[in-house]
C-alpha positions, 0 to 999 in steps of 0.5 A, spaced: 500 500 500 502 506 498 504 512 503 501 519 501 505 524 505 502 530 508 502 536 502 507 540 506 512 535 505 510 533 498 512 541 497 519 540 500 520 533 496 519 537 490 524 542 491 529 537 494 528 533 487 529 539 483 536 540 487 540 544 482 545 539 477 551 543 475 556 549 477 556 551 484 548 549 485 547 548 492 540 545 492 535 547 498 538 549 504 537 548 511 535 555 512 530 555 507 526 550 511 526 554 517 531 550 521 536 552 526 543 549 525 544 543 530 550 542 534 550 534 536 545 529 538 543 526 545 544 519 547 538 517 543 541 519 537 536 525 536 538 532 534 539 538 539 540 545 538 545 550 540 544 553 547 544 560 545 538 558 540 535 554 545 534 559 550 532 564 545 526 560 542 526 553 545 518 552 543 519 554 536 525 550 535 522 544 538 516 545 533 521 545 527 524 539 529 518 535 530 517 537 523 524 535 520 523 528 524 516 527 520 519 530 514 525 525 514 520 519 516 516 521 510 522 521 505 524 515 508 517 511 506 518 515 499 525 513 498 523 505 499 518 506 494 522 510 489 530 509 490 534 507 496 539 512 498 544 506 499 545 506 491 551 508 486 546 512 482 544 519 481 536 520 483 534 518 476 537 511 477 541 511 471 547 515 471 552 512 475 556 516 481 563 516 479 566 520 484 563 524 490 566 531 493 563 534 500 564 540 503 560 544 508 558 552 509 563 556 512 561 563 515 568 566 516 571 571 511 574 566 507 567 562 506 565 567 500 572 565 497 571 558 497 564 558 495 566 562 489 572 557 488 567 551 488 562 555 483 568 556 478 571 549 479 564 546 478 562 550 472 569 548 469 567 541 470 561 541 466 565 544 461 569 538 461 563 534 460 562 531 467 555 531 470 553 534 477 548 533 482 548 536 489 545 533 495 543 539 500 546 539 507 539 538 509 539 531 506 545 529 510 546 525 517 549 531 520 545 537 517 552 540 515 555 537 509 553 538 502 555 532 497 557 533 490 556 527 485 559 526 479 558 522 473 562 521 467 558 520 460 560 516 455 563 522 451 568 524 456 570 517 458 571 515 450 575 522 450 580 521 456 580 513 455 584 515 448 588 520 452 590 515 457 591 510 452 587 505 456 587 498 453 580 495 452 578 488 449 577 487 441 577 480 441 576 474 445 583 471 447 583 464 443 590 462 445 590 456 449 592 456 456 597 450 456 599 452 463 598 445 468 599 445 475 602 438 477 598 434 482 593 440 482 588 436 486 592 437 492 591 445 492 584 444 491 582 446 498 586 452 497 583 455 491 577 459 490 571 459 485 573 460 478 568 466 478 572 469 484 579 468 481 577 470 474 571 475 474 572 477 467 574 473 460 581 473 457 581 478 451 586 481 446 586 488 448 588 495 444 589 502 446 582 505 445 581 510 439 574 514 439 574 514 432 574 506 432 569 504 437 566 499 432 572 495 432 572 494 440 567 489 444 562 494 446 556 491 448 553 496 453 557 503 454 554 504 461 558 498 463 564 497 458 569 501 462 569 498 469 568 502 475 576 503 477 577 505 470 571 510 470 574 513 477 581 514 474 579 518 468 574 522 473 580 523 478 585 525 472 580 531 470 579 533 477 586 534 478 587 538 472 581 542 472 582 550 474 578 553 479 579 560 478 580 565 472 583 563 466 589 568 467 591 564 473 594 558 471 596 555 478 589 555 480 587 548 479 587 541 481 582 538 487 588 537 491 589 545 492 582 545 493 582 540 499 588 543 502 585 550 502 578 547 505 574 549 499 572 541 499 573 537 505 573 530 501 573 527 495 573 519 493 569 514 489 564 510 492 564 503 494 559 499 490 555 496 496 556 495 503 561 489 505 557 485 509 551 484 504 549 485 497 546 491 494 538 491 493 540 494 486 541 488 481 545 493 477 551 493 482 556 488 481 557 487 489 564 486 488 566 489 495 561 484 498 565 478 494 572 481 496 570 481 504 567 474 504 572 470 500 578 475 501 578 479 507 576 474 513 581 471 517 578 464 516 580 465 509 587 465 511 589 459 507 586 461 501 589 464 495 588 471 493 583 473 488 588 477 485 584 479 478 578 481 482 582 485 487 585 488 480 579 490 477 576 493 483 582 497 486 586 498 480 593 495 478 597 498 483 594 495 489 593 489 485 601 488 484 602 490 492 598 484 494 601 479 489 608 481 491 606 480 499 602 473 497 608 471 493 613 473 499 609 470 504 609 463 500 617 463 499 617 465 507 614 458 508 621 454 505 625 459 509 621 458 515 621 450 515 629 450 514 630 455 520 625 451 524 630 445 523 636 449 524 633 451 531 631 444 533 638 442 531 640 446 537 635 444 541 636 437 540 644 438 541 642 442 547 645 437 552 651 435 548 654 442 548 661 441 551 662 448 552 656 449 556 657 443 560 664 446 562 661 452 564 656 449 569 660 444 572 666 444 576 670 447 570 666 453 571 669 455 578 673 460 575 674 467 577 673 473 572 675 480 572 670 485 573 666 487 567 665 495 569 669 500 574 668 500 581 661 498 582 662 491 578 665 485 583 669 479 581 665 474 579 664 466 577 664 464 570 658 459 572 653 464 573 653 465 566 651 457 566 643 458 563 645 464 558 650 459 555 645 454 554 640 459 551 646 461 546 647 454 544 640 454 541 642 459 536 650 459 536 651 452 533 653 448 527 647 449 523 648 457 523 653 457 518 648 452 514 642 457 515 646 463 513 648 460 506 641 457 505 638 464 506 643 467 501 641 463 496 633 463 498 633 471 497 636 470 490 631 465 488 625 469 491 627 475 487 628 471 481 622 468 481 618 474 483 621 477 477 617 471 473 611 472 477 611 480 475 612 479 468 606 474 468 602 479 471 604 484 466 602 480 461 595 478 464 593 485 466 595 489 460 601 492 463 607 490 458 608 497 455 606 501 461 612 504 463 612 509 456 605 511 458 607 513 465 613 517 463 609 521 457 602 522 460 602 522 468 605 528 469 604 531 476 599 537 476 604 540 482 609 540 477 605 543 471 603 548 476 609 550 479 614 550 473 612 556 469 617 556 464 616 552 458 621 549 453 620 545 446 620 537 447 624 535 441 620 528 440 613 531 441 615 538 438 610 541 443 611 546 449 612 543 456 613 545 463 620 544 466 624 546 472 631 550 471 637 547 473 639 552 478 633 551 481 633 544 481 640 543 484 638 548 489 632 544 491 637 537 491 642 540 496 637 543 501 634 536 500 640 532 501 642 537 507 636 535 511 636 528 510 643 528 512 641 532 518 636 527 520 641 521 519 646 524 524 640 525 529 639 518 528 646 516 529 646 521 535 640 517 538 644 511 538 650 513 541 645 516 547 643 509 547 650 506 547 652 511 553 646 508 557 648 501 556 655 503 558 652 507 564 647 503 567 650 496 566 654 498 573 647 500 576 644 493 574 650 489 577 650 492 583 642 492 584 642 485 582 648 483 587 644 487 593 637 485 592 635 478 595 629 477 590 634 479 584 639 474 586 634 468 585 633 470 578 641 472 577 642 465 573 637 467 568 637 475 568 644 477 568 646 484 568 648 483 561 641 481 559 638 486 563 642 492 560 640 489 553 633 488 554 632 495 557 636 498 552 632 495 546 626 497 549 628 504 549 631 504 542 624 501 540 621 507 543 626 512 540 625 509 533 617 510 533 618 517 535 623 519 530 619 515 525 613 519 526 617 526 526 621 524 519 615 522 515 613 529 515 619 531 513 621 526 508 614 528 504 615 536 505 622 535 502 620 531 496 614 536 495 620 541 495 624 537 489 617 538 485 618 531 481 616 530 474 611 524 474 608 520 480 613 514 479 619 519 480 615 522 486 614 515 489 621 513 488 624 519 491 620 519 497 622 511 497 629 512 497 629 517 503 624 514 507 628 507 506 635 510 508 632 513 514 628 507 516 635 503 515 639 507 519 633 507 524 631 500 525 638 497 524 643 501 527 642 498 534 643 491 531 649 493 527 652 496 534 651 489 537 653 485 532 659 488 529 662 493 535 660 491 542 665 487 545 670 488 539 674 494 542 674 493 549 682 492 551 684 488 557 684 489 564 689 495 566 688 498 559 681 498 558 678 503 552 673 508 554 668 512 550 668 519 551 674 518 556 669 516 561 664 510 559 668 503 559 666 500 553 661 494 553 664 486 554 660 481 550 658 475 555 662 469 555 659 465 550 659 471 545 654 477 543 650 473 539 645 472 544 644 479 545 643 480 538 638 475 538 634 479 544 635 486 540 632 483 533 626 479 537 624 486 541 625 490 535 622 486 529 616 483 534 615 490 537 614 493 530 610 488 527 605 488 533 605 495 533 604 495 526 598 491 526 595 494 532 596 501 528 593 498 522 587 495 524 585 498 531 586 505 529 582 506 523 576 501 526 576 506 532 576 512 528 570 509 524 566 507 530 567 514 533 565 517 526 559 513 524 556 512 531 550 517 530 548 514 524 549 506 525 542 506 527 539 509 521 536 505 515 539 505 509 534 509 506 537 515 510 544 513 511 546 514 504 552 510 500 556 517 499 555 518 507 557 511 509 563 512 505 564 519 507 565 516 514 570 511 513 578 513 513 581 516 507 586 512 504 592 517 502 596 517 496 602 514 500 598 509 504 601 503 499 608 506 500 607 505 508 605 498 506 611 496 502 616 500 507 613 495 513 614 489 509 621 491 506 624 493 513 621 486 515 625 483 509 631 486 512 630 483 519 630 476 516 636 477 511 641 481 514 641 478 521 638 472 520 644 468 522 643 470 529 635 468 529 633 462 525 626 463 527 626 470 524 623 467 517 617 463 521 615 469 525 615 473 519 611 468 516 606 468 521 605 476 521 604 476 513 599 471 514 595 476 518 598 482 515 594 479 508 588 479 511 588 485 516 590 489 509 584 486 506 580 487 511 582 494 512 581 496 504 574 493 504 571 495 510 575 501 514 577 505 508 574 509 502 575 506 495 582 508 493 582 512 486 585 506 481 592 507 479 596 503 474 603 500 476 607 495 472 612 493 478 613 494 485 618 500 483 624 502 487 622 497 492 625 492 487 632 495 487 632 496 494 630 489 495 636 487 491 641 491 495 638 488 501 639 481 498 647 483 497 648 486 503 645 480 507 650 476 504 656 480 507 652 481 514 651 474 515 658 472 513 661 477 519 656 475 524 658 468 523 665 470 523 665 476 529 659 475 533 658 468 533 663 463 537 663 458 531 670 460 528 674 460 535 671 453 536 672 450 530 679 453 530 680 450 537 677 443 535 682 442 529 688 446 531 688 447 539 685 441 542 688 437 547 690 429 545 690 426 539 683 426 537 679 432 536 675 434 541 672 441 545 674 439 552 678 445 555 675 450 550 673 454 555 679 455 559 683 456 552 679 462 550 680 465 557 686 469 558 689 471 565 691 477 569 694 478 575 689 482 580 695 486 584 696 489 577 689 492 576 689 499 577 685 503 582 680 506 578 678 499 575 678 495 582 671 494 585 669 498 591 671 494 598 663 493 599 662 490 592 666 484 592 662 477 594 663 474 600 667 468 597 672 473 594 679 473 598 685 477 595 690 473 598 688 466 595 685 469 589 691 472 585 689 472 578 682 473 574 680 471 567 677 475 561 675 473 554 681 474 549 687 471 547 693 474 550 699 471 553 699 470 561 703 475 566 710 473 566 711 471 559 716 475 554 710 478 550 705 478 556 698 481 555 700 481 547 695 478 542 697 470 542 698 466 536 692 463 537 688 470 536 692 471 529 690 464 527 683 465 529 683 472 525 685 469 519 680 463 519 675 469 520 677 473 514 678 466 510 671 464 512 668 471 510 671 471 503 669 463 502 662 464 504 661 471 500 664 468 494 660 461 494 654 465 495 655 470 490 657 465 485 651 461 486 646 467 486 649 470 479 649 463 477 641 462 479 640 469 476 643 467 469 639 460 469 632 463 471 630 468 465 626 474 468 620 473 463 617 466 462 618 463 455 611 462 454 609 469 456 614 471 451 611 467 446 604 470 448 606 477 448 609 476 441 603 472 438 598 477 441 602 483 438 601 480 431 594 478 432 592 485 434 596 488 428 593 483 423 586 485 426 587 492 426 589 491 418 583 487 417 579 493 420 582 498 416 581 495 410 574 493 411 573 501 413 576 503 406 572 498 402 566 501 405 568 508 404 569 506 396 563 502 396 559 508 398 563 512 393 560 507 387 566 503 386 564 495 386 570 492 385 574 494 391 579 488 391 582 490 385 581 497 386 586 496 393 593 495 390 598 492 394 601 499 395 595 501 399 595 495 403 602 496 405 600 503 407 594 501 411 599 496 415 604 502 416 599 506 419 596 501 423 603 499 426 
């Protein structure tokens, strides 16, 4: 049964329906209804007015708001009959909404300027051929926001599709797909339905040409271009449309209008709600499909619907998820090998002779103080537990795993190139590089570069930046980046000073506190210092990250890069340099500097002449490097996931709390998306940065922690679904963008891969205790058979306590009860030096030089072996699969052939129209070649 609203509300509805469609039109204002502006809602979701208005005319306002509530109720009933507000179409239900702009009234002096800018901007959008429709603020949930809906008609889409060289289908692909998966039945549980994995048939494609529309497979002009292509075209127009008079060339682009507050947001629409299908049968419901089949964590073991992701979000986001998925798959193999190496350490846990000696009677060795004044003489067997723990990561499998990871990273990068090449072909990105450089000039570059010069290739005037200005900007940029890198190094030095200063305090505290003495075997002063320093370092890393991100964006904007790709590449290099130093510097310190420049009793080395350099534990610094790596890596991943998932959800929950109870007829599709978080232009950049930093952790220092790939694997399985959930449910739909590769990140990964071979070789040689043990086992073992018996005693040098300078001696009350300086005359320290009384006392012994030579030899051999295997594998595996090369050539040939036949058919029809009937004889072979040349 139909519902007939009251007459006064029909009049309002007629005014609303005739809201202006065009430039600067703002439809029916709240004031036209006699409505006061409201300032919020009460606990029941009802609007309430400001206190000043309420005090002046409370009774009249109450009547007005009763009418408004009745009006909205009636409008809801009308909309249920005509069209739901949860729609992606104009009011006519035919024209699709390709973009939405929002703005609010501004009663300040600047408000008139904003209104004038909007009027001029919208007028120019109409001149460009776009169709506009405005939703009055009285129609919005908050009563303050206007929504400008934009539709691109066919003529606009066809024109700009040709300008942007968008590839569209012209014939079904008839090349048979011979790719077969061995044992395919094993992968059935991990596969998605065919309609989800391949939402579109495979076509031959060619760059769109407006004058050859009948050549392409155009069944329906309204659906020929997918929504992602439509919003990409509209955004291209928005970013270049002027909003002021013609003589002011720099006044153009939606970005500047957003920055000066003329508009509050700009976004394309999601096609439906993510948790249920749209009522409109014309909606594709792709968001719903992505949520059900991809974004839920219960799908963690399923493959990703990359083609659907690409269709909905564009190639740039699609290539990111393809790379992340491939990286996660390859991590599985590294995680398995790393787990085996860890289990080897666990199974040989009790066979470790060195730890047995430390924990048994042989460990009753008096060790020299580890710091001045506050550190006492101590017994070696107090490090019993930490020596056992160290064996889990510092064993014979460490060398094998370091070599394996050097080869794994090469296989990962080479196989990714092949996967990327296949995606380039399947997603029509083979010739994209040239298009990117020629067409995608940044609007900021065109605006700020006022000078023009002749392009010798196109013979057209184009903007350029003078060399003097360019070099001056580069110098300022380089100086800024260098300053921040120095700031990071200064902070790291501060953390090192903290480690040196606090060690003595921990040593004294643990000795003097009964409760802490009970855990002394588990938590030594070295471990306590390392853990607290790692936590402090992690906090500093997060703070510096927050500050530097804004500086890097400002510096990159100042350089005025020419294209979007150039902008992202420059920002990528700056951010990664900073993040590299920020995240890895503390690990580099522990791995390669701590305990290496200590000196010996009586001749210690001091930082700044005050702080005595740290010593490693008796079992080496590897366990401390492991601790540092686990805290920074795991802490970053946990914090990153919380930041990525929880923060957007909280913002969205708070922003939409007033409208969640509304029916969909009142809570429109554009308002729902408006309440979501904005996915910025650099949103994907931060996703890549997070994963590349993780890649550095599992490659640069993996010899110290074989379980790092396993932790990364678990994190990435979660990361894929968190990112998918975030994209589908928490963010507005991003503007579709093209990308044929992961960009500058590919070169960064190659650089990290090469560096990882060097760092792991040095970790095994200088941080691990592996090489000294091997030298002792084969060259310095007692008896005729190689063994590790006596290794601990051999690795400790002797110092005469009476010769210890007063500044190095412990205070009288610091020494333990068992220490008696009359019976204990010597102490031991970790080094290879001649004992007192020797003609070369306290100088490095020959064993030290043998061990150093073995370490350097191992580095050279390992690097050469791994690099040789890397280069051989890179040469053996072609970057582009052979079948992809063949298909690309075949498609180009067929495209040229079909285009030639099409041109010949057109020429025949033209000649027949001019009265020539024997067209085959009329068209000479020369003309056929001319047609073919034109096609080519």
